[in-house]
LODO-723905 format. One record per residue (C-alpha): y, x, z negated; residue in three letters; residue number from 1. Coordinates in pm, whole numbers. Layout:
N
y: Y, x: X, z: Z, resn: Ala, resi: NUM .
...
END
This chain:
332
y: -3712, x: -8124, z: 13396, resn: Met, resi: 1 .
y: -3510, x: -8234, z: 13089, resn: Lys, resi: 2 .
y: -3747, x: -8557, z: 13076, resn: Ile, resi: 3 .
y: -4053, x: -8312, z: 13057, resn: Leu, resi: 4 .
y: -3900, x: -8094, z: 12775, resn: Gln, resi: 5 .
y: -3806, x: -8415, z: 12596, resn: Trp, resi: 6 .
y: -4158, x: -8550, z: 12633, resn: Thr, resi: 7 .
y: -4315, x: -8215, z: 12502, resn: Lys, resi: 8 .
y: -4067, x: -8227, z: 12188, resn: Lys, resi: 9 .
y: -4168, x: -8565, z: 12102, resn: Ile, resi: 10 .
y: -4524, x: -8530, z: 12145, resn: Ala, resi: 11 .
y: -4474, x: -8213, z: 11925, resn: Phe, resi: 12 .
y: -4303, x: -8402, z: 11660, resn: Val, resi: 13 .
y: -4556, x: -8690, z: 11667, resn: Leu, resi: 14 .
y: -4829, x: -8412, z: 11631, resn: Phe, resi: 15 .
y: -4661, x: -8271, z: 11322, resn: Val, resi: 16 .
y: -4617, x: -8628, z: 11167, resn: Ile, resi: 17 .
y: -4988, x: -8677, z: 11229, resn: Leu, resi: 18 .
y: -5086, x: -8354, z: 11068, resn: Ile, resi: 19 .
y: -4862, x: -8424, z: 10763, resn: Leu, resi: 20 .
y: -5011, x: -8767, z: 10742, resn: Leu, resi: 21 .
y: -5371, x: -8618, z: 10742, resn: Leu, resi: 22 .
y: -5267, x: -8363, z: 10465, resn: Ile, resi: 23 .
y: -5121, x: -8631, z: 10268, resn: Thr, resi: 24 .
y: -5417, x: -8861, z: 10293, resn: Gly, resi: 25 .
y: -5657, x: -8572, z: 10225, resn: Phe, resi: 26 .
y: -5472, x: -8490, z: 9920, resn: Val, resi: 27 .
y: -5431, x: -8858, z: 9805, resn: Phe, resi: 28 .
y: -5826, x: -8895, z: 9849, resn: Glu, resi: 29 .
y: -5889, x: -8580, z: 9646, resn: Lys, resi: 30 .
y: -5658, x: -8687, z: 9359, resn: Val, resi: 31 .
y: -5802, x: -9045, z: 9369, resn: Ser, resi: 32 .
y: -6140, x: -8919, z: 9342, resn: Arg, resi: 33 .
y: -6076, x: -8698, z: 9057, resn: Ser, resi: 34 .
y: -5948, x: -9021, z: 8863, resn: Lys, resi: 35 .
y: -6241, x: -9216, z: 8980, resn: Ala, resi: 36 .
y: -6468, x: -8949, z: 8842, resn: Glu, resi: 37 .
y: -6323, x: -9073, z: 8480, resn: Arg, resi: 38 .
y: -6395, x: -9426, z: 8525, resn: Ile, resi: 39 .
y: -6681, x: -9522, z: 8268, resn: Pro, resi: 40 .
y: -6958, x: -9731, z: 8405, resn: Pro, resi: 41 .
y: -6969, x: -10090, z: 8293, resn: Asp, resi: 42 .
y: -7341, x: -10062, z: 8234, resn: Gly, resi: 43 .
y: -7580, x: -9785, z: 8140, resn: Lys, resi: 44 .
y: -7732, x: -9485, z: 8336, resn: Leu, resi: 45 .
y: -8119, x: -9412, z: 8345, resn: Val, resi: 46 .
y: -8278, x: -9124, z: 8513, resn: Asp, resi: 47 .
y: -8531, x: -9259, z: 8803, resn: Ile, resi: 48 .
y: -8702, x: -9016, z: 8998, resn: Asp, resi: 49 .
y: -8478, x: -8727, z: 8907, resn: Gly, resi: 50 .
y: -8130, x: -8918, z: 8960, resn: His, resi: 51 .
y: -7940, x: -9140, z: 8777, resn: Lys, resi: 52 .
y: -7927, x: -9494, z: 8841, resn: Met, resi: 53 .
y: -7654, x: -9749, z: 8729, resn: His, resi: 54 .
y: -7763, x: -10101, z: 8592, resn: Tyr, resi: 55 .
y: -7591, x: -10381, z: 8403, resn: Leu, resi: 56 .
y: -7826, x: -10583, z: 8168, resn: Gln, resi: 57 .
y: -7661, x: -10877, z: 7963, resn: Lys, resi: 58 .
y: -7819, x: -11161, z: 7763, resn: Gly, resi: 59 .
y: -8145, x: -11216, z: 7602, resn: Ser, resi: 60 .
y: -8445, x: -11453, z: 7643, resn: Gly, resi: 61 .
y: -8668, x: -11497, z: 7954, resn: Gly, resi: 62 .
y: -8732, x: -11496, z: 8233, resn: Pro, resi: 63 .
y: -8492, x: -11209, z: 8346, resn: Thr, resi: 64 .
y: -8272, x: -11303, z: 8626, resn: Val, resi: 65 .
y: -8266, x: -10997, z: 8873, resn: Val, resi: 66 .
y: -7973, x: -10966, z: 9110, resn: Phe, resi: 67 .
y: -8018, x: -10796, z: 9462, resn: Glu, resi: 68 .
y: -7720, x: -10718, z: 9651, resn: Thr, resi: 69 .
y: -7655, x: -10731, z: 10027, resn: Gly, resi: 70 .
y: -7533, x: -10493, z: 10250, resn: Phe, resi: 71 .
y: -7238, x: -10416, z: 10055, resn: Asp, resi: 72 .
y: -7051, x: -10105, z: 9897, resn: Pro, resi: 73 .
y: -6973, x: -10319, z: 9588, resn: Ala, resi: 74 .
y: -7315, x: -10313, z: 9461, resn: Gly, resi: 75 .
y: -7356, x: -10507, z: 9126, resn: His, resi: 76 .
y: -7004, x: -10623, z: 9144, resn: Leu, resi: 77 .
y: -7083, x: -10891, z: 9354, resn: Gln, resi: 78 .
y: -7281, x: -11054, z: 9077, resn: Trp, resi: 79 .
y: -7041, x: -10991, z: 8803, resn: Tyr, resi: 80 .
y: -6898, x: -11308, z: 8706, resn: His, resi: 81 .
y: -7207, x: -11496, z: 8770, resn: Ile, resi: 82 .
y: -7401, x: -11258, z: 8529, resn: Gln, resi: 83 .
y: -7143, x: -11314, z: 8278, resn: Gln, resi: 84 .
y: -7192, x: -11693, z: 8280, resn: Asp, resi: 85 .
y: -7600, x: -11667, z: 8306, resn: Leu, resi: 86 .
y: -7631, x: -11429, z: 8021, resn: Ser, resi: 87 .
y: -7555, x: -11679, z: 7765, resn: Lys, resi: 88 .
y: -7894, x: -11838, z: 7851, resn: Ser, resi: 89 .
y: -8092, x: -11561, z: 7994, resn: Tyr, resi: 90 .
y: -8148, x: -11197, z: 8025, resn: Thr, resi: 91 .
y: -7963, x: -11085, z: 8333, resn: Thr, resi: 92 .
y: -7996, x: -10783, z: 8535, resn: Phe, resi: 93 .
y: -7796, x: -10626, z: 8819, resn: Ser, resi: 94 .
y: -7771, x: -10273, z: 8959, resn: Tyr, resi: 95 .
y: -7644, x: -10045, z: 9212, resn: Asp, resi: 96 .
y: -7895, x: -9925, z: 9474, resn: Arg, resi: 97 .
y: -7914, x: -9532, z: 9504, resn: Ser, resi: 98 .
y: -7599, x: -9396, z: 9631, resn: Gly, resi: 99 .
y: -7387, x: -9696, z: 9546, resn: Leu, resi: 100 .
y: -7103, x: -9709, z: 9300, resn: Leu, resi: 101 .
y: -7230, x: -9531, z: 8970, resn: Trp, resi: 102 .
y: -7582, x: -9468, z: 9098, resn: Ser, resi: 103 .
y: -7661, x: -9129, z: 9232, resn: Glu, resi: 104 .
y: -7820, x: -9094, z: 9563, resn: Arg, resi: 105 .
y: -8144, x: -8924, z: 9489, resn: Gly, resi: 106 .
y: -8394, x: -8799, z: 9746, resn: Glu, resi: 107 .
y: -8617, x: -9122, z: 9802, resn: Gln, resi: 108 .
y: -8583, x: -9245, z: 10176, resn: Pro, resi: 109 .
y: -8376, x: -9596, z: 10220, resn: Lys, resi: 110 .
y: -8695, x: -9795, z: 10335, resn: Thr, resi: 111 .
y: -8747, x: -10131, z: 10207, resn: Gly, resi: 112 .
y: -9054, x: -10008, z: 10016, resn: Glu, resi: 113 .
y: -8894, x: -9712, z: 9849, resn: Lys, resi: 114 .
y: -8582, x: -9946, z: 9738, resn: Met, resi: 115 .
y: -8845, x: -10188, z: 9587, resn: Ala, resi: 116 .
y: -9010, x: -9911, z: 9400, resn: Glu, resi: 117 .
y: -8694, x: -9793, z: 9266, resn: Glu, resi: 118 .
y: -8597, x: -10117, z: 9146, resn: Leu, resi: 119 .
y: -8923, x: -10175, z: 8987, resn: His, resi: 120 .
y: -8913, x: -9835, z: 8796, resn: Arg, resi: 121 .
y: -8568, x: -9927, z: 8689, resn: Leu, resi: 122 .
y: -8679, x: -10247, z: 8539, resn: Leu, resi: 123 .
y: -8977, x: -10089, z: 8368, resn: Glu, resi: 124 .
y: -8801, x: -9797, z: 8223, resn: Lys, resi: 125 .
y: -8528, x: -10037, z: 8086, resn: Thr, resi: 126 .
y: -8801, x: -10242, z: 7935, resn: Asn, resi: 127 .
y: -8646, x: -10536, z: 8109, resn: Thr, resi: 128 .
y: -8841, x: -10864, z: 8002, resn: Pro, resi: 129 .
y: -9096, x: -11020, z: 8243, resn: Lys, resi: 130 .
y: -9115, x: -11221, z: 8440, resn: Pro, resi: 131 .
y: -8830, x: -11213, z: 8693, resn: Tyr, resi: 132 .
y: -8622, x: -11444, z: 8879, resn: Ile, resi: 133 .
y: -8528, x: -11260, z: 9177, resn: Leu, resi: 134 .
y: -8175, x: -11362, z: 9341, resn: Val, resi: 135 .
y: -8099, x: -11187, z: 9669, resn: Gly, resi: 136 .
y: -7801, x: -11246, z: 9885, resn: His, resi: 137 .
y: -7795, x: -11155, z: 10271, resn: Ser, resi: 138 .
y: -7972, x: -10818, z: 10305, resn: Phe, resi: 139 .
y: -8079, x: -10828, z: 9954, resn: Gly, resi: 140 .
y: -8282, x: -11135, z: 10045, resn: Gly, resi: 141 .
y: -8462, x: -10910, z: 10289, resn: Thr, resi: 142 .
y: -8521, x: -10639, z: 10047, resn: Leu, resi: 143 .
y: -8676, x: -10875, z: 9779, resn: Ile, resi: 144 .
y: -8978, x: -10923, z: 10039, resn: Arg, resi: 145 .
y: -9103, x: -10573, z: 9964, resn: Phe, resi: 146 .
y: -9052, x: -10619, z: 9607, resn: Phe, resi: 147 .
y: -9262, x: -10963, z: 9623, resn: Val, resi: 148 .
y: -9546, x: -10789, z: 9827, resn: Lys, resi: 149 .
y: -9587, x: -10509, z: 9585, resn: Lys, resi: 150 .
y: -9532, x: -10680, z: 9222, resn: Tyr, resi: 151 .
y: -9600, x: -11056, z: 9288, resn: Pro, resi: 152 .
y: -9756, x: -11082, z: 8910, resn: Glu, resi: 153 .
y: -9413, x: -10987, z: 8774, resn: Asp, resi: 154 .
y: -9238, x: -11265, z: 8953, resn: Ile, resi: 155 .
y: -9161, x: -11617, z: 8819, resn: Ala, resi: 156 .
y: -8940, x: -11743, z: 9100, resn: Gly, resi: 157 .
y: -8707, x: -11654, z: 9390, resn: Ile, resi: 158 .
y: -8365, x: -11760, z: 9500, resn: Val, resi: 159 .
y: -8238, x: -11668, z: 9842, resn: Leu, resi: 160 .
y: -7862, x: -11677, z: 9876, resn: Val, resi: 161 .
y: -7782, x: -11718, z: 10259, resn: Asp, resi: 162 .
y: -8019, x: -11477, z: 10312, resn: Ser, resi: 163 .
y: -8060, x: -11255, z: 10608, resn: Gln, resi: 164 .
y: -8355, x: -11352, z: 10838, resn: Tyr, resi: 165 .
y: -8512, x: -11022, z: 10949, resn: Pro, resi: 166 .
y: -8654, x: -11131, z: 11256, resn: Asp, resi: 167 .
y: -8339, x: -11272, z: 11384, resn: Asp, resi: 168 .
y: -8393, x: -11150, z: 11755, resn: Lys, resi: 169 .
y: -8637, x: -11443, z: 11775, resn: Lys, resi: 170 .
y: -8338, x: -11705, z: 11755, resn: Tyr, resi: 171 .
y: -8044, x: -11506, z: 11904, resn: Leu, resi: 172 .
y: -7938, x: -11438, z: 12259, resn: Ser, resi: 173 .
y: -7922, x: -11082, z: 12357, resn: Pro, resi: 174 .
y: -7538, x: -11098, z: 12378, resn: Glu, resi: 175 .
y: -7513, x: -11265, z: 12021, resn: Leu, resi: 176 .
y: -7782, x: -11033, z: 11887, resn: Tyr, resi: 177 .
y: -7572, x: -10745, z: 11984, resn: Glu, resi: 178 .
y: -7262, x: -10910, z: 11808, resn: Ile, resi: 179 .
y: -7429, x: -10995, z: 11492, resn: Val, resi: 180 .
y: -7623, x: -10644, z: 11471, resn: Asn, resi: 181 .
y: -7307, x: -10419, z: 11570, resn: Gln, resi: 182 .
y: -7267, x: -10287, z: 11222, resn: Gly, resi: 183 .
y: -6989, x: -10059, z: 11082, resn: Leu, resi: 184 .
y: -6816, x: -9801, z: 11283, resn: Pro, resi: 185 .
y: -6966, x: -9507, z: 11112, resn: Ala, resi: 186 .
y: -6764, x: -9210, z: 11258, resn: Gly, resi: 187 .
y: -6433, x: -9411, z: 11183, resn: Phe, resi: 188 .
y: -6545, x: -9504, z: 10831, resn: Leu, resi: 189 .
y: -6636, x: -9148, z: 10755, resn: Lys, resi: 190 .
y: -6307, x: -9022, z: 10891, resn: Phe, resi: 191 .
y: -6127, x: -9289, z: 10689, resn: Ala, resi: 192 .
y: -6301, x: -9197, z: 10391, resn: Asn, resi: 193 .
y: -6202, x: -8826, z: 10410, resn: Thr, resi: 194 .
y: -5840, x: -8891, z: 10458, resn: Phe, resi: 195 .
y: -5781, x: -9183, z: 10198, resn: Gly, resi: 196 .
y: -5771, x: -9485, z: 10456, resn: Ala, resi: 197 .
y: -6087, x: -9640, z: 10337, resn: Ala, resi: 198 .
y: -5991, x: -9702, z: 9991, resn: Arg, resi: 199 .
y: -5690, x: -9881, z: 10110, resn: Leu, resi: 200 .
y: -5876, x: -10075, z: 10380, resn: Met, resi: 201 .
y: -6120, x: -10219, z: 10134, resn: Phe, resi: 202 .
y: -5885, x: -10264, z: 9824, resn: Arg, resi: 203 .
y: -5892, x: -10653, z: 9864, resn: Asn, resi: 204 .
y: -6260, x: -10703, z: 9926, resn: Met, resi: 205 .
y: -6271, x: -10972, z: 9661, resn: Phe, resi: 206 .
y: -6045, x: -11261, z: 9636, resn: Pro, resi: 207 .
y: -5712, x: -11193, z: 9506, resn: Pro, resi: 208 .
y: -5586, x: -11303, z: 9145, resn: Gly, resi: 209 .
y: -5668, x: -11186, z: 8790, resn: Thr, resi: 210 .
y: -6032, x: -11330, z: 8799, resn: Asp, resi: 211 .
y: -6131, x: -11062, z: 9046, resn: Tyr, resi: 212 .
y: -5904, x: -10802, z: 8931, resn: Gln, resi: 213 .
y: -6166, x: -10574, z: 8785, resn: Tyr, resi: 214 .
y: -6388, x: -10584, z: 9099, resn: Gln, resi: 215 .
y: -6081, x: -10505, z: 9311, resn: Asn, resi: 216 .
y: -6005, x: -10224, z: 9112, resn: Ser, resi: 217 .
y: -6346, x: -10057, z: 9092, resn: Ile, resi: 218 .
y: -6473, x: -10113, z: 9427, resn: Met, resi: 219 .
y: -6218, x: -9916, z: 9641, resn: Pro, resi: 220 .
y: -6192, x: -9646, z: 9375, resn: Ala, resi: 221 .
y: -6568, x: -9560, z: 9396, resn: Leu, resi: 222 .
y: -6587, x: -9645, z: 9768, resn: Leu, resi: 223 .
y: -6596, x: -9252, z: 9873, resn: Tyr, resi: 224 .
y: -6930, x: -9261, z: 9680, resn: Lys, resi: 225 .
y: -7083, x: -9594, z: 9805, resn: Ser, resi: 226 .
y: -6961, x: -9510, z: 10177, resn: Ala, resi: 227 .
y: -7227, x: -9260, z: 10279, resn: Asp, resi: 228 .
y: -7517, x: -9497, z: 10125, resn: Ala, resi: 229 .
y: -7383, x: -9793, z: 10291, resn: Val, resi: 230 .
y: -7406, x: -9617, z: 10628, resn: Leu, resi: 231 .
y: -7756, x: -9477, z: 10561, resn: Glu, resi: 232 .
y: -7879, x: -9843, z: 10489, resn: Glu, resi: 233 .
y: -7697, x: -9935, z: 10825, resn: Gln, resi: 234 .
y: -7912, x: -9659, z: 11010, resn: Asp, resi: 235 .
y: -8252, x: -9773, z: 10862, resn: Gln, resi: 236 .
y: -8158, x: -10149, z: 10888, resn: Met, resi: 237 .
y: -8355, x: -10208, z: 11212, resn: Ser, resi: 238 .
y: -8682, x: -10046, z: 11050, resn: Ala, resi: 239 .
y: -8631, x: -10232, z: 10724, resn: Val, resi: 240 .
y: -8608, x: -10560, z: 10908, resn: Lys, resi: 241 .
y: -8893, x: -10503, z: 11112, resn: Arg, resi: 242 .
y: -9119, x: -10421, z: 10841, resn: Asn, resi: 243 .
y: -8980, x: -10708, z: 10625, resn: Ala, resi: 244 .
y: -9059, x: -10951, z: 10900, resn: Ala, resi: 245 .
y: -9444, x: -10844, z: 10857, resn: Leu, resi: 246 .
y: -9417, x: -10986, z: 10500, resn: Ile, resi: 247 .
y: -9433, x: -11357, z: 10549, resn: Asn, resi: 248 .
y: -9570, x: -11521, z: 10270, resn: Ser, resi: 249 .
y: -9476, x: -11534, z: 9897, resn: Phe, resi: 250 .
y: -9784, x: -11750, z: 9815, resn: Gly, resi: 251 .
y: -9693, x: -12028, z: 9586, resn: Asn, resi: 252 .
y: -9423, x: -11854, z: 9400, resn: Ile, resi: 253 .
y: -9130, x: -12101, z: 9354, resn: Pro, resi: 254 .
y: -8847, x: -12044, z: 9620, resn: Leu, resi: 255 .
y: -8510, x: -12184, z: 9664, resn: Ser, resi: 256 .
y: -8327, x: -12102, z: 9977, resn: Val, resi: 257 .
y: -7943, x: -12168, z: 9933, resn: Leu, resi: 258 .
y: -7769, x: -12200, z: 10277, resn: Thr, resi: 259 .
y: -7382, x: -12170, z: 10348, resn: Ala, resi: 260 .
y: -7286, x: -12499, z: 10551, resn: Ala, resi: 261 .
y: -6916, x: -12457, z: 10607, resn: Asp, resi: 262 .
y: -6903, x: -12481, z: 10997, resn: Thr, resi: 263 .
y: -6593, x: -12259, z: 11033, resn: Gly, resi: 264 .
y: -6755, x: -11962, z: 10848, resn: Arg, resi: 265 .
y: -6798, x: -11778, z: 11188, resn: Tyr, resi: 266 .
y: -6440, x: -11856, z: 11315, resn: Asp, resi: 267 .
y: -6300, x: -11497, z: 11237, resn: Gly, resi: 268 .
y: -6621, x: -11316, z: 11351, resn: Phe, resi: 269 .
y: -6723, x: -11486, z: 11688, resn: Ile, resi: 270 .
y: -6430, x: -11617, z: 11907, resn: Lys, resi: 271 .
y: -6632, x: -11767, z: 12185, resn: Asp, resi: 272 .
y: -6691, x: -12120, z: 12097, resn: Pro, resi: 273 .
y: -7044, x: -12135, z: 12277, resn: Asn, resi: 274 .
y: -7167, x: -11831, z: 12094, resn: Leu, resi: 275 .
y: -7029, x: -11965, z: 11782, resn: Lys, resi: 276 .
y: -7222, x: -12281, z: 11814, resn: Asn, resi: 277 .
y: -7541, x: -12098, z: 11893, resn: Glu, resi: 278 .
y: -7478, x: -11898, z: 11581, resn: Met, resi: 279 .
y: -7451, x: -12201, z: 11357, resn: Leu, resi: 280 .
y: -7772, x: -12351, z: 11526, resn: Glu, resi: 281 .
y: -7967, x: -12027, z: 11500, resn: Ala, resi: 282 .
y: -7857, x: -11965, z: 11131, resn: Trp, resi: 283 .
y: -8004, x: -12333, z: 11052, resn: Asp, resi: 284 .
y: -8316, x: -12246, z: 11207, resn: Lys, resi: 285 .
y: -8366, x: -11922, z: 11056, resn: Met, resi: 286 .
y: -8284, x: -12075, z: 10719, resn: Gln, resi: 287 .
y: -8555, x: -12330, z: 10741, resn: Lys, resi: 288 .
y: -8801, x: -12067, z: 10854, resn: Asp, resi: 289 .
y: -8735, x: -11901, z: 10518, resn: Leu, resi: 290 .
y: -8888, x: -12208, z: 10346, resn: Leu, resi: 291 .
y: -9211, x: -12116, z: 10511, resn: Leu, resi: 292 .
y: -9234, x: -11824, z: 10298, resn: Leu, resi: 293 .
y: -9354, x: -12022, z: 10003, resn: Ser, resi: 294 .
y: -9585, x: -12347, z: 9945, resn: Ser, resi: 295 .
y: -9333, x: -12438, z: 9664, resn: Asp, resi: 296 .
y: -8977, x: -12410, z: 9841, resn: Ser, resi: 297 .
y: -8673, x: -12601, z: 9877, resn: Lys, resi: 298 .
y: -8339, x: -12576, z: 10072, resn: Gln, resi: 299 .
y: -7988, x: -12628, z: 9916, resn: Ile, resi: 300 .
y: -7722, x: -12678, z: 10174, resn: Leu, resi: 301 .
y: -7377, x: -12549, z: 10025, resn: Val, resi: 302 .
y: -7067, x: -12688, z: 10172, resn: Pro, resi: 303 .
y: -6715, x: -12515, z: 10157, resn: Asn, resi: 304 .
y: -6911, x: -12182, z: 10162, resn: Ser, resi: 305 .
y: -6911, x: -11886, z: 10398, resn: Gly, resi: 306 .
y: -7172, x: -11607, z: 10368, resn: His, resi: 307 .
y: -7030, x: -11462, z: 10053, resn: Tyr, resi: 308 .
y: -7155, x: -11760, z: 9859, resn: Met, resi: 309 .
y: -7140, x: -11562, z: 9533, resn: Asn, resi: 310 .
y: -6748, x: -11577, z: 9558, resn: Gln, resi: 311 .
y: -6701, x: -11914, z: 9735, resn: Asp, resi: 312 .
y: -6927, x: -12127, z: 9541, resn: Gln, resi: 313 .
y: -7079, x: -11921, z: 9224, resn: Pro, resi: 314 .
y: -7149, x: -12250, z: 9038, resn: Lys, resi: 315 .
y: -7393, x: -12371, z: 9306, resn: Val, resi: 316 .
y: -7591, x: -12042, z: 9266, resn: Ile, resi: 317 .
y: -7594, x: -12079, z: 8865, resn: Glu, resi: 318 .
y: -7707, x: -12420, z: 8898, resn: Asp, resi: 319 .
y: -7996, x: -12306, z: 9148, resn: Ala, resi: 320 .
y: -8108, x: -12035, z: 8883, resn: Ile, resi: 321 .
y: -8097, x: -12287, z: 8620, resn: Asn, resi: 322 .
y: -8298, x: -12519, z: 8824, resn: Glu, resi: 323 .
y: -8537, x: -12254, z: 8902, resn: Met, resi: 324 .
y: -8593, x: -12159, z: 8545, resn: Tyr, resi: 325 .
y: -8692, x: -12537, z: 8479, resn: Glu, resi: 326 .
y: -8945, x: -12517, z: 8760, resn: Arg, resi: 327 .
y: -9091, x: -12200, z: 8637, resn: Thr, resi: 328 .
y: -9138, x: -12347, z: 8281, resn: Ile, resi: 329 .
y: -9299, x: -12655, z: 8419, resn: Asn, resi: 330 .
y: -9523, x: -12455, z: 8634, resn: Lys, resi: 331 .
y: -9678, x: -12285, z: 8355, resn: Lys, resi: 332 .
END
């Protein structure tokens, strides 16, 4: 009987502690959001279809290097350092898709076509010099296809940075396909975002140290804004990939495919050695298939790099963009 009474008391105490933690987390999140609202954007805001979108444009001269971020709550911050370096030679342009960081969500659906249209309107409204060298990482490489299909005359060249392959089901076993496409735990992330845990979980998304101090402060501070948009993009991912797979030609637009070549890059993601080897082989095939998008394409294998090449080997990306610029000049 006493054991039962003590069990009830302990359960009650644990319940009270849990409630207090949730209240504390909720208040912490409210205070953090209030502070975050006062953080000035590092770029500019412009009205697109009734909502404000954030972009960062640096440098001058052409063509303009336009960066498209992957499936990522950090938005334009993934290109921040690379953009600073390249702006010494070109106009550079990064932005936050609707709902990410400083960009308001708006009402347009998260389809590949609409996201491409929003980017095009943003470039047009900001008088960004044409033509564009499009640079897309991961999911951003998939989104680029929609822009190329609709506005090919505006594009001078394309650089895909360890790009997602939209028809990955063709190369992956059912088991591996499920692992690769399982996505973020939406319910848990929404809960964590409400009670202050999400900003703590994502506070070191970028490498530690002073070089990434700015990104590591801004991204978690504004995560409460980005989280819903990221989850919405996740919900639309299958449809976006399915439609992107139908866009299978860039014509003769110069294309560079940068592929991460560190064989240990899946060690923390896939534990089964057989599945890991399958993933390495499948990714190699998918990256080679990307070369078929253009009659003027080349692949660059990047050793010592995982999927986030913009953090692991930013100099390689910068070199590829510089080389693409030379290819576009010689093509004229």
